[in-house]
C-alpha positions as CSV (number, residue, x, y, z in Angstrom):
1,M,-48.2,22.6,32.6
2,E,-50.7,24.6,30.7
3,T,-50.3,28.4,30.2
4,K,-53.3,30.6,29.6
5,K,-53.6,34.1,28.4
6,I,-56.2,36.0,30.5
7,K,-57.4,39.4,29.4
8,T,-57.0,42.1,32.0
9,E,-58.6,45.4,32.5
10,T,-56.3,48.5,32.6
11,T,-56.8,51.0,35.5
12,K,-56.6,54.7,35.0
13,K,-53.0,54.6,36.4
14,G,-52.1,51.9,33.8
15,Y,-52.1,48.8,36.2
16,H,-53.4,45.4,35.2
17,A,-56.6,44.3,37.1
18,L,-59.1,41.5,37.1
19,W,-62.6,41.2,38.3
20,E,-63.7,39.0,41.2
21,C,-66.9,37.7,39.6
22,G,-69.5,35.0,39.3
23,G,-72.2,33.3,41.2
24,G,-74.6,30.4,41.0
25,A,-77.8,29.5,39.3
26,T,-80.1,26.6,40.3
27,N,-77.8,23.8,39.5
28,T,-74.6,25.4,38.1
29,G,-72.3,28.2,38.8
30,E,-68.8,29.7,38.3
31,A,-66.6,32.2,40.1
32,T,-63.2,33.9,39.8
33,I,-61.3,34.8,42.9
34,I,-58.0,36.7,43.1
35,A,-55.4,36.0,45.8
36,D,-51.9,37.3,46.3
37,E,-48.7,35.2,46.0
38,N,-49.3,34.0,49.6
39,G,-53.0,33.2,49.1
40,R,-54.2,36.3,51.0
41,R,-57.0,38.7,50.1
42,K,-56.2,41.6,47.9
43,Q,-57.5,45.2,48.1
44,A,-60.2,46.1,45.6
45,I,-59.9,49.4,43.9
46,Y,-63.6,49.4,42.8
47,V,-66.6,47.5,44.1
48,K,-69.8,47.6,42.0
49,R,-72.8,48.6,44.1
50,A,-75.5,49.4,41.4
51,G,-76.7,48.2,38.1
52,H,-76.8,44.5,37.1
53,L,-75.0,42.6,39.9
54,A,-76.3,39.0,39.8
55,N,-73.6,36.6,38.8
56,S,-71.6,39.5,37.3
57,N,-68.4,41.5,38.0
58,H,-68.2,42.5,41.7
59,A,-64.8,43.9,42.6
60,L,-61.9,45.1,40.4
61,I,-58.6,44.0,41.8
62,P,-55.1,45.1,40.6
63,V,-52.9,42.1,39.8
64,V,-49.1,41.6,39.7
65,V,-46.7,38.8,38.8
66,G,-47.1,36.0,41.4
67,D,-50.8,36.5,42.1
68,H,-53.2,33.6,42.0
69,I,-56.4,33.4,39.9
70,I,-58.8,30.7,41.1
71,K,-61.5,29.7,38.7
72,S,-64.3,27.5,40.1
73,Y,-67.1,25.8,38.1
74,H,-69.7,23.4,39.4
75,K,-72.7,21.4,38.1
76,R,-74.8,20.1,41.0
77,K,-71.8,20.8,43.3
78,D,-69.5,18.6,41.3
79,Y,-66.6,21.0,41.1
80,W,-63.9,21.7,38.6
81,I,-61.4,24.2,40.1
82,R,-58.3,25.6,38.4
83,V,-55.6,27.6,40.2
84,F,-53.4,29.8,38.0
85,K,-50.3,31.8,38.9
86,I,-49.5,34.9,36.9
87,Q,-46.1,34.6,35.3
88,S,-45.9,37.8,33.2
89,F,-47.9,40.4,31.2
90,D,-48.1,40.8,27.5
91,G,-50.0,43.9,26.5
92,E,-53.5,43.6,27.8
93,F,-53.0,39.9,28.8
94,A,-51.7,38.1,31.9
95,N,-49.8,34.9,31.1
96,A,-50.8,32.5,33.8
97,E,-49.6,29.0,34.5
98,L,-52.1,26.3,35.6
99,I,-50.5,25.0,38.8
100,Y,-53.4,23.1,40.5
101,E,-56.5,21.5,39.2
102,Y,-59.4,19.8,41.0
103,S,-61.7,17.5,39.1
104,K,-63.6,14.2,39.6
105,G,-63.1,14.7,43.4
106,E,-59.4,15.0,43.6
107,W,-56.5,17.5,43.1
108,N,-53.8,16.8,40.4
109,K,-51.3,17.5,43.3
110,S,-51.6,18.5,46.9
111,L,-53.0,22.0,47.4
112,P,-50.9,24.0,49.8
113,A,-52.6,25.2,53.0
114,Y,-52.1,28.9,52.1
115,L,-54.5,28.6,49.2
116,E,-57.3,26.7,51.0
117,A,-59.2,29.9,52.0
118,A,-59.2,31.3,48.5
119,V,-60.3,28.0,47.0
120,Q,-63.1,27.7,49.6
121,A,-64.2,31.3,48.7
122,A,-64.3,30.3,45.0
123,K,-66.5,27.3,45.8
124,E,-68.9,29.4,48.0
125,K,-69.1,32.2,45.3
126,A,-69.9,29.6,42.6
127,T,-72.8,28.3,44.7
128,C,-74.1,31.7,45.9
129,Y,-77.5,31.9,44.2
130,H,-77.6,35.1,42.0
131,C,-74.5,36.4,43.8
132,R,-74.4,40.2,44.1
133,S,-71.3,40.9,46.1
134,A,-67.6,40.2,46.4
135,H,-66.6,37.2,48.6
136,F,-62.9,37.3,49.1
137,C,-61.3,40.7,48.3
138,L,-60.7,43.4,50.9
139,Q,-63.3,46.1,50.6
140,I,-62.4,49.7,49.9
141,E,-61.8,51.5,53.1
142,G,-64.8,53.5,54.4
143,E,-67.3,51.4,52.4
144,K,-69.8,49.0,53.9
145,K,-69.7,45.4,52.9
């Protein structure tokens, strides 16, 4: 399978983190969703509330080896979805292996049930017109959604 280097952000404490980001335009869109090794939501350490939000970065989420990165793209709701799993870190990059891919209406291999909610969130975020908020991560405690 394909391995991809994905640039990460570095938190104040030195952890690797990625942004839940994206949104839709009239006929196209893209999104990035982060899930843990079991496909569950992860806790955001920062959620953008002001400034330019439309189809931008929305929630900063720390990542570790084993986490999943779901990238969704669509043109007129014809989806191309790629699910990566973080294998290691190299400096400011995460080395992620492509494990599932959806294109032309079918998966390259059967998607496990535990990833279905994260993939659905990626599709929804990619079609959310001028998206201004996080769709899948756990919000910071004490903050409103």
